[in-house]
N, C-alpha and C positions, 0 to 999 in steps of 0.2 A: 742782775742788778748790782751796782756798786754802792757801798755805803761809806759814809765819811768816818773819820777817826772817832768823833764823839759818839756816834751811834754804835760803833763796834765796842767801845768801852762800856756803854750802857748795857749792851747784850751780855757781855761777859760778867758784869756786876750782878745783873738779875739772875743769871744762870748759876753762878757759883756762890754768891753771897745770899741771895734771897731764895734760892732753890726753885725758881720758876721753871715750869716745863717749856719746851720749845714752842708748842702751840700757843701757850699763854703769852709768851714774849712776842710772838709774831702778831697776835691779835692786838695787843696793847700798843705796839710800836707801828702797826700798819704795814708790816713786812710779810713777805712770803716765807713760809716755814723753811723752804730750801735755802733762802738767803741767810736765815738764822743758823742753820746747820753749817753752811759754808764758813761763816764767821767763826764758829766754834771749832771747825775742823782746821782752819788756817791757824788758829791759836794753839793747836796741838791737842785738842780734846778728843779722845778716842770715842768710838761708838759705844753706847751703853746698852743698846738693845740688840738682840740677836736678829739678823736679817731673816725675813720670812722666806719659806720655800717658794721657788719660782718655777714656772713651766720651762724656763730656759736652762735650768740647772743641768739636766742630762746632756745638753748640747754644748756646754761651756768648753770641755776639752777639745771638741772638734773646732769650735770657733777660734780658740787660742792658737791651735795648730795652723788653721787656714790663714789667720792674720799674720802669723809668723812667716809663712811661706809667701804670702801676697799682701804686703803691708798697705798697699794702695787700693785694695779691692773695695768697690763701693758697697755701702751697707745694703742697698737695694738688691744687689746680686747675692750677697751673703744671706740675706733674708730668704730669697727664693731657694737657695741650697738647703737651708735649715728646714724650711717648710716641706721640701721634698723628703726630708728624713723624719717627718712626723711632728714638727713644731706647729702649734695652733694658736699662738699668741698674736697680738696686734703688732703692726710694723712700727708704730711710734714707741711702744714699750721696748721692742727689740733694739731700736736705734739707741734709746737711752741707756740700755743695759750694756751694750757692747762698746759704747764710747770710751769708757775707762780702760777697756781691754786692748784698744788699738795701740800698737807701739808708736811712740813719739820719736821723730828723728832727732838725732843729737844736734845740739847747737853748733853751727858752722862758724869758724873764725875766718876772717879775710885779711889778706895782706894789704897794706896801704900802697896805692899805686904811685910810683915815681916815674916821671918821664923827663926826657931832655928837651930843650927848646927846639921847636920845629919838628919834633919826632912824630907826634901823633895828634890826630883830630878825631872826635867822636861825632857820629851823625845819627839823626833819628827824625821821624815825623811826629807831629802833635796834631790831634784832631780838635778843632775849635768850633764845632757845630756846623751848621749849613747856612748857605746864602741863597736867597731867591732872586733870580734874574729873569724877568719876564715870567714865562710859564715853566721855567726850569728851576730845579733845586740842586745846587752844587755843593759838594763838601768843601769846607774851608780848612785847608791843611797848612800847618806851619812847618816849614823846613828849618831845622835847627842844627848848626854845626858849632862845636866848641873846640878850641885849641886846648889840649890837655895840660900844657905847661902854664900858659898865661891865663887861661879861662876866658879868653876873648870869645864873645858870642856873636854869631851871625844868625839873623832871623829874616826869613822871607816867606810870604804867604802865597799860596797857589790854589786854584780851583780844581783840586784833584791831586792824587799822589801817584800818577802814572810815571812811566819810565822817563818821558821827556821832561816832565817837571822835576823829577829826581835829579837828572843830570843838570838841568838849568840851575837848581839850587847849589850844586857843587861849584859850577862855573862862576856863578854870581859871588859866592863866598870867596873863591880864589882871587877873583878880580878886586873884591873889596879889600882883601888883605894884601894884594899885590904879591902873592906867593902861595906855594903849595906845600902842605905837610908831607912827610914821607909815608905815613900810614893812615888809613881810614878805617876806623872801627865802627861797625854797623850791625844791625840785626840781619837775620837770614831772610829778608824780603825778596820777592821774585825779581825785583829789579837788579839784584846782586847775585843771588843763589838760586839756580834752577832745581838743584837736587843735592841732598846731603845725607851721607851715611857715616856717622861718627866724625872723624877728622877728614874724610874724603869729601871734597866739595866740587860740584860741577857749577862753574860760574856762568852767569849770563854773558854770552859773547859780546853783546854791545857794551856792557859795562867793562869788560876786559879791554875793548878798543879804547874806551874813554880813559881807563887807568893807564894804558900804554901811552896815550897822547900826553898825559900830564905827569908821567913818570912816578906814579903813586902806587902803593901796595894796598890792596883791599884785604881787610882782616875781619871776616864775619865772626862774631862772638859765638861761644857755645850755645846750643839750644837751651832755652829756659834759664839763661844766665845773664839777666839784665844787669846784674851788679858789675859785670865786666866793662860796661859803658855807663857807669853810674854818674859820670860828670855831665853827660848830655841829658840823662834822665832828670838830674837835679836842675839843669838849665831850663828844661821844658816846664818844670814846676815853678821855677822862678819867673819864666815868661808869663805863665798863667796868672800868677799873683801880682807881679810888679808891673806888667805891661798890659795884658789883655783885659783884666778885670775892670768892668764898668767903663770901657773905652768906647768913645763915639767915633764913627768914621763913615764917609760917604760911599766910597767904593773901594775896591781892592788896591787901586793905585794910591789912594789916600792912606789906606791902612799900611801899605809897605813904606810909604814916605815917613809915617810916624814910627814904624818899626826901625827904620834906618837911623832916625834921630835918637831913638831910645838906645840902640846898640852903641852909638857914638857918644852918648851922654851918660845917662844914669847907669847903664850896665857896665860901661867902661870905667866909670869913676868909683865903683864899689871897691872895698878893700880886697887886696889879693889874698886868697886863703892861705897861701904859704908864708906870707909875711905881711901882717896888717899895717906895717908902716908905709907901704907903697900901694898904689892902685893897680887894677887890672890893666889900665892903659899904659902905665909905666912898665909893667911886666911884659906887655905885648911889644913895646918898643925894643926891649932886649931880645925878644924872640924873633922879631921880624927878619933880621939878617940871617937867621938859620933856616928860613923857609926856602924851598926850591923855587927858582925863577920860573915865571910863566912862559909857556911856549909862544912862538911868534904868531900862531893863528888860534882861533877859537874852535873847539870841537863842535861839529854840527849837531844841533839838538832839535831842529825843526821836524814837525810831524809830517811824514810823507806817506800818502796812501793813494791807491788807484780808485778812481770814481767812474762809475758807468753812467753815461748820459742817456736817458731814455728818450721818449718822443717829445718831451718838453725840455727846453734848454736850461736845465738846472743841474748842479752837482751837489750831492748830499755830503756834508762834512760835519761831523759831531752834532747830529740832530737838527741841522739847519740847512736850508737850500740857498745856493749861490748861483747867480745867472751866468751863462756863457753865451757866446754868439750862436745864433740858431743854425749856423752852418756846421756845427760840431755835434749835432744830435746823433743818437745811435752809435756812439763811439766810446772808447775807454780812454780817459785822460788821467792826469796825475795832479793831485792837490797837495800843496805844501802850505802848512799852517804854522804860524808863529803865534805868540800871545797877542799880537796886534793886528795881523792881517792874514788873509787866505789868498794864495795865488793858484790859478788853474793853468796848467801847462799842457801843450800839445807837442810832445817831443821836448825840444829845448826852447820852444816859443811860448812866452807868457801871453795868454789870450784874455785873461781877466784877473784883476786885483781888487779884492774887497776888504773892508774893515772886518775884523773877526767879531762874531757874536757868540756869547756864551749862554744865550737863551735856549729855547726849545721850540721847534716848529716855526721858526722865523724864516721869512723869504727876503734875502738881501739881493737887490737888483741894481744893475747899471742901466739907467734909462735908455741909453742908445741900443742896448741889446733888444729890449722889448719893442722900441719904436721901429727898428729895422725889420723885426719879424712882422709887426703889424703892417708895415708898408708892403712887404712881400705878399702877405696874405691878401691884402686889398687888391694888389695888382693881379694876383692869381685868380681872385674872384671875378675881376673884370674880364680877364682873358677867357675864363670858362663861360661867362655870359656872352661874350662876343662870339665865341666859337658856336654856341647854340644858335645865336641870331643869324650868323652867316649860313649855317646849315639849313635853317628854315626859310630864309629869304636871302638868296645870294646877292641881290642888288644892294643889300644893306652894307656890304663891304665898301662899295663905291661911295655910298653916303657918308660912311665913317671917314673915308679918306678926304672927302671934300670938307667935312666938318673939322678935321684935324688941321687942314691947311688954313681954315678960317680962325683957328685958335679956340675951338670949342672943347668943352670938357668931355672927353670920351666916356668916362665912367657914368656920368649922369645921362648922356645920350643913349648909351647901351641900356641902362636901366629903364629909361622911358620907352624905348622900342620893345624891350622884352615885355613890359606891361601891355603894350598894344598888341603884341603877338599873342599873349594869353587871352585878350578880350576878343580880337577879331579873327584870329587864325592866320596861317602862313600865307595863303593865296591872296587874301585881301591886303595884308601888310605889304607883300611884294608889289602889288599893283599900286598901292598908295605911295610907296617909296619911288616908283617909276615916275609918278606924276610930280612928286616933290623935286626930283632931280631935273625933270624937264623944265620946271619953273625956276630952277637955279636956287632953290631954298633947301639946303641939306640940314634940316632941323626937325626934331620930333614934332614940333607944333604944326609944321606944314604937313607932315605925314598924318597927324590926327585930324586936321581939317579935311584932307582927302578922304580918309576913312569915313568920316561923318557924312560928307557929301555923297559918297558912293552908297552908303546905307540908305540915305533919303531918296536917292534916285531909284533904288531898287524897292522902295516902299517897305523896308524891313524895320522892325522895332530895334531900339537900342540894345546892344549886347549886354548880356547878364554876366558879371564877373564870375569866373570859376574859382572856387575856394580849394586850392591844392594843399596837400600836406606840407609840413616844413622840411621833409626829407629832401636834401639837395639832389639825390639821385632821381627822385620822381620829378622835381620841379625843372630839372635841366634836360629832360627828354624832349627832343625836337621831333615833332610829327608833321609830315608834309602830306597835303591832300594828293591823292593819285587820280589819274584819269580812269573813269569807269566804263569807257567805250568798249574795251575788250569784253567786259562782262555782258554788255548789251548784245554783242556779237554772239556770245555763247547762248544767250536766250533765244536769238533768232534761229540758230542751228537746231535747238531742241524743238521749236515749233515746226520746222521743216520735216523732221523725222516723224513727228506725230501725224502730219497730213498724209505722208506716204503710206503709213499703215492704214 
């Protein structure tokens, strides 16, 4: 607890002039006794009482030596080591006792960084919370680049800090400034550094390709040395306080439009730290001519991935499904995703282009893809029914030909004949189709009238519909009645053998 100057003066007066005890002062002023002791200690008052013996006293030499050898050893591990040597005190008391014994690092002094115009830019990500898009929750990451000489700031927001967005941020900054700095100072993030041992750095190959394309030198700062890129660290703090705090925005495009206006307005018109008589905008105009010219083409940063199309015509890209033509199922295709669209390629042919979604579990379809599949499925269903009908009643093929010539709808005709087949059987249906064809009426209604008349002439009751299961393998079975005369002949042979005996 910190105390103000007036309270500290009162503590010292009561202690030295009035000779009050520490506990009395603490109770009267409503302070903790430790706070009173600290005020007296800071004023140079030595301890007046002899410290009481502690359970930790026998282990203090061991603790001091261990902390001297391992200054950053955690108190929890040191407590376990001391307990293993016989200490039986509480951990909270142990932590409080060893805190003053831990060696404090010496204060480090830093040189003030001086850079030439166009020589250096510092890069870093800032996390600005999360954004909910549909059922997805995406991290809102701010890409910040600062020119070290002029302090010109570039700010762009992305839904994630992946490699592609990291490179997009660099390219957008270079194009906004119409130039490239000679060096890029950044953290040791995986987009830049895959592995590091001291000064030995293994760079990300894709970032090296990017650096070679723009003729820029990557300079990862030392590990745990954020002060080496302090200008971008301060710029991110400035972005949080001056731009992002209490800002209202509709979507990320609106937020980036506001960020661009802020960079070109308020951030550019602030005083230049090196000379308050000019602005950052004026310092940047002096620096612009020192930047490296942009190359003729843009480095490719589109996301490219292989997608496996299963039995349904959809490609999964970033937690969402995008439709493809049904002729491409059971194949491996290539998806290329930008911030605005997703293209599906079969080799070099683009077979589908969709607007990109950053939601989760969404299904983005082109209506023609689904309609074409539905037509093919309907046609296949009609063909399967027609095949079953022709197998059960061969004359139905001629009826369908006659109906097609007359402009009849084959799908409904096949469906009606299949229902009659289920009700009356194959033999009756074939006979009724013959009668309908002889009368020159190739229509299911004529076949139904023939079946009804034949049933009445035979003095049979109306057929009872058979309730078949929904399994298409069962419903599509065609069963034809067979002539049983051969079985009657076998029965006659058996009777002849019995009579001989």
